[in-house]
C-alpha positions in Angstrom: -65.6 -67.5 36.0 -63.8 -65.7 33.3 -65.1 -62.2 33.0 -65.6 -61.4 29.2 -63.6 -58.7 28.0 -65.6 -55.6 26.7 -64.4 -53.5 23.9 -65.2 -49.8 23.8 -67.0 -48.5 20.7 -65.5 -45.2 20.0 -68.0 -42.5 18.9 -67.3 -41.7 15.4 -67.6 -38.1 14.3 -68.5 -37.5 10.8 -68.5 -33.8 11.2 -68.0 -31.6 14.4 -69.5 -28.1 15.1 -66.7 -26.2 16.6 -68.0 -23.0 18.0 -70.5 -20.2 17.2 -69.7 -16.7 16.3 -73.4 -15.0 16.0 -77.0 -16.2 16.7 -79.6 -13.6 16.0 -83.4 -13.7 15.9 -85.0 -10.5 14.7 -88.3 -9.0 12.9 -87.8 -6.6 9.9 -90.4 -4.8 7.9 -90.2 -4.7 4.1 -87.2 -2.3 4.0 -84.6 -4.8 5.3 -81.4 -5.1 3.0 -78.2 -6.4 4.2 -75.8 -5.5 1.3 -73.4 -8.4 1.6 -70.4 -9.8 3.4 -67.9 -12.5 3.2 -66.2 -14.6 6.1 -64.3 -17.5 6.7 -67.1 -19.6 8.7 -70.5 -21.0 7.9 -73.7 -19.0 8.2 -77.3 -20.5 8.3 -80.2 -18.1 7.6 -83.8 -19.4 8.4 -87.0 -17.6 7.4 -89.5 -18.0 10.2 -92.1 -16.0 8.5 -92.4 -13.6 5.3 -89.9 -13.9 2.5 -86.4 -12.7 1.6 -84.1 -13.0 -1.5 -80.9 -14.5 -0.6 -77.9 -13.8 -2.9 -74.8 -15.9 -3.1 -71.9 -15.1 -5.4 -74.3 -13.2 -7.6 -76.8 -16.1 -7.7 -79.7 -16.5 -5.5 -83.3 -17.5 -4.8 -86.4 -16.6 -2.7 -86.6 -18.0 0.5 -90.2 -18.4 2.0 -91.4 -19.1 5.4 -90.0 -22.5 6.7 -86.9 -22.3 4.5 -83.3 -22.3 5.5 -80.1 -21.6 3.3 -76.3 -22.3 4.1 -73.5 -19.9 3.0 -70.3 -21.7 3.1 -67.1 -20.1 4.1 -65.8 -17.3 1.8 -69.2 -17.2 0.0 -70.2 -13.6 -0.6 -73.8 -13.2 0.5 -76.6 -10.7 0.7 -80.0 -10.9 2.2 -83.0 -8.4 1.0 -86.6 -8.5 2.2 -89.7 -8.8 0.2 -90.8 -5.2 0.4 -94.5 -6.3 0.6 -94.2 -8.2 3.8 -92.5 -8.2 7.2 -90.1 -10.8 8.1 -88.9 -13.0 11.0 -85.4 -14.4 10.5 -82.9 -16.2 12.4 -79.2 -16.3 11.6 -76.5 -18.4 13.3 -73.0 -18.5 12.2 -70.6 -21.1 13.3 -67.4 -23.3 12.4 -67.4 -26.9 11.7 -65.1 -29.3 10.4 -65.5 -32.5 8.2 -65.8 -33.2 4.5 -69.6 -33.9 5.0 -70.3 -30.1 5.4 -69.9 -29.8 1.6 -73.2 -31.4 1.5 -74.9 -28.0 2.3 -73.2 -26.1 -0.3 -75.6 -24.8 -3.0 -78.7 -26.1 -1.3 -81.7 -24.6 0.3 -84.1 -26.7 2.7 -87.7 -26.6 3.4 -87.9 -27.8 7.2 -90.1 -30.3 8.3 -91.8 -30.2 11.9 -88.9 -32.1 13.7 -86.2 -29.7 12.0 -88.1 -27.0 13.2 -88.3 -28.2 16.8 -84.7 -28.8 17.0 -84.2 -25.1 15.9 -86.6 -24.2 18.5 -84.8 -26.1 21.0 -81.4 -24.4 20.0 -83.1 -21.0 20.5 -84.4 -21.9 23.9 -80.8 -23.0 24.9 -79.4 -19.8 23.4 -81.5 -17.9 25.9 -80.1 -19.9 28.6 -76.4 -19.3 27.2 -76.8 -15.6 26.3 -79.8 -14.2 28.7 -81.1 -12.4 25.6 -80.8 -13.5 21.9 -79.4 -10.7 20.0 -81.8 -8.9 17.7 -79.6 -6.1 16.2 -78.3 -7.6 12.9 -75.8 -4.8 12.3 -74.2 -5.5 15.9 -71.4 -7.9 15.2 -69.7 -8.2 18.6 -68.8 -11.5 20.1 -71.6 -13.4 21.8 -71.4 -13.0 25.6 -71.5 -16.3 27.4 -70.2 -15.0 30.8 -73.6 -15.7 32.5 -74.6 -19.0 30.8 -76.4 -21.7 32.7 -74.5 -24.8 33.4 -74.1 -26.9 30.2 -75.6 -24.4 27.8 -72.7 -24.3 25.3 -72.5 -28.1 25.2 -76.4 -28.3 24.6 -76.3 -25.5 22.0 -73.7 -27.8 20.0 -75.7 -30.8 20.6 -79.1 -29.3 19.2 -77.5 -27.8 16.3 -75.5 -30.8 15.4 -78.8 -32.9 15.6 -80.4 -30.3 13.4 -77.5 -30.7 10.7 -77.7 -34.5 10.9 -81.4 -34.2 10.3 -80.9 -32.3 7.0 -78.3 -34.6 5.9 -80.4 -37.7 6.5 -83.0 -36.2 4.2 -85.8 -35.3 6.7 -86.4 -32.1 4.8 -87.2 -31.2 1.2 -83.9 -30.2 -0.6 -83.6 -27.8 -3.7 -80.4 -26.7 -5.4 -80.0 -23.0 -5.5 -81.4 -21.8 -8.6 -81.4 -18.4 -10.6 -83.7 -15.7 -9.1 -87.0 -15.2 -10.6 -87.3 -11.9 -12.7 -89.4 -10.1 -9.8 -87.0 -11.3 -7.2 -83.9 -10.2 -9.3 -85.5 -6.8 -9.9 -86.3 -6.4 -6.3 -82.7 -7.4 -5.2 -81.0 -5.1 -7.8 -83.2 -2.1 -7.2 -82.4 -2.3 -3.4 -78.9 -2.7 -4.1 -78.8 0.3 -6.4 -80.6 2.5 -3.6 -77.9 1.3 -1.2 -75.0 2.4 -3.4 -76.7 5.7 -4.1 -77.0 6.1 -0.2 -73.3 5.2 0.2 -72.1 7.7 -2.4 -74.2 10.5 -0.8 -72.6 9.7 2.5 -69.1 9.8 1.2 -69.6 12.8 -1.2 -66.5 14.3 0.5 -64.4 11.2 0.0 -63.5 11.1 -3.8 -64.8 7.4 -4.1 -63.4 5.2 -7.0 -65.3 2.4 -8.5 -62.9 0.1 -6.7 -63.9 1.7 -3.4 -67.7 0.8 -4.2 -66.8 -2.6 -5.5 -65.0 -3.5 -2.1 -67.6 -2.1 0.1 -70.4 -4.0 -1.6 -68.2 -7.3 -2.4 -69.3 -7.1 -6.1 -67.6 -6.8 -9.2 -67.4 -3.8 -11.5 -69.3 -5.4 -14.4 -72.2 -6.3 -12.1 -72.1 -2.8 -10.3 -72.2 -1.1 -13.7 -75.1 -3.4 -15.0 -77.1 -2.7 -12.1 -76.8 1.1 -12.2 -77.3 1.0 -16.1 -80.7 -0.7 -15.5 -81.9 1.3 -12.6 -80.3 4.8 -13.1 -79.6 5.0 -16.7 -75.9 5.9 -16.1 -72.6 4.4 -14.8 -71.8 4.6 -10.9 -69.0 7.0 -11.4 -71.1 9.2 -13.7 -73.8 9.3 -11.0 -71.4 10.1 -8.2 -69.6 12.8 -10.3 -73.2 14.4 -11.0 -73.8 14.1 -7.4 -70.7 16.0 -6.4 -71.2 18.5 -9.1 -74.7 19.3 -7.8 -73.4 19.9 -4.3 -70.5 22.0 -5.8 -73.1 24.3 -7.5 -75.1 24.5 -4.4 -72.2 25.8 -2.3 -71.2 28.2 -5.1 -74.9 29.4 -5.0 -74.7 29.8 -1.2 -71.3 32.1 -1.6 -70.2 31.0 1.8 -67.1 29.3 0.7 -64.4 30.1 -1.9 -63.7 28.0 -5.0 -60.5 26.7 -3.2 -62.4 25.9 -0.1 -65.1 23.9 -1.9 -62.3 22.0 -3.7 -61.0 21.0 -0.4 -64.5 20.2 1.0 -65.1 17.8 -1.9 -61.7 16.1 -1.5 -60.2 17.3 -4.8 -56.3 16.9 -5.1 -56.1 20.8 -6.0 -58.4 23.4 -7.2 -57.1 23.1 -10.8 -58.4 19.5 -10.7 -61.7 20.5 -9.2 -62.0 23.3 -11.8 -61.4 20.9 -14.6 -64.0 18.4 -13.5 -66.7 21.2 -12.9 -66.1 22.6 -16.4 -66.4 19.2 -17.8 -69.5 18.5 -16.0 -71.3 21.9 -16.6 -69.5 23.8 -19.5 -68.6 26.5 -17.1 -65.5 27.1 -14.9 -66.6 27.7 -11.2 -66.1 31.3 -11.4 -67.9 31.8 -14.6 -71.0 29.6 -13.0 -71.0 32.1 -10.2 -71.2 35.1 -12.5 -74.3 33.3 -14.3 -76.0 33.2 -11.0 -75.3 36.9 -10.5 
């Protein structure tokens, strides 16, 4: 008898998940603010409970329970919690190849029961791979797979790939990213302004420039100036200058440092530069201000 020749049907890959950078599952109260970042890999953010504002390249939306958003490589993105409620979030950053990944750009999804189950399977396997799922969102150290159970990495890839395929097949409600509501925008901008003020206070000795603030928060000058104008009634550098001058006056009142020492403490290039800035801000030279205190 002649045996039939069997042809192997190769498995075609429309896209491939090639690795994971981070996997977080954490709870936050209403004060959570992640000011923003940009990186060369994908990031998925899922809201398990509560509500957050997700901002991508200056455009954003409110994500509620059961919704997910994808940030594509090099997107500048930030996450801010709705201050009225606590939140449970899941964040996975990963690399993937294939033109079909463009499908996720500019979209949010409301997950159905099957999609949520696939994420749950991914989380369960992450515990097998990592022993414990990281919960500190600010800890960006590499994932530790040194104690993973047999096959965990492969199963992580399988579950997450199936999850992405489910979304592409349309098993969840899809929405394009829309401009934030007025309330969401106000919440986001107010929180960002508070963050920038804190950043300036922490760097009161550093002689910050507007460029430094822009680079730290991954935002443009126009956007930062607009936010400060709306919520502080002044420009960011004017606020920073007033902050430094207030501290300079405090040091002068304490009389524990000379004018030259205060100039050095605040990071001015010379005592003359400091004195000129102080007089422009207060109408008095540092020595004249000291005499008015006396």
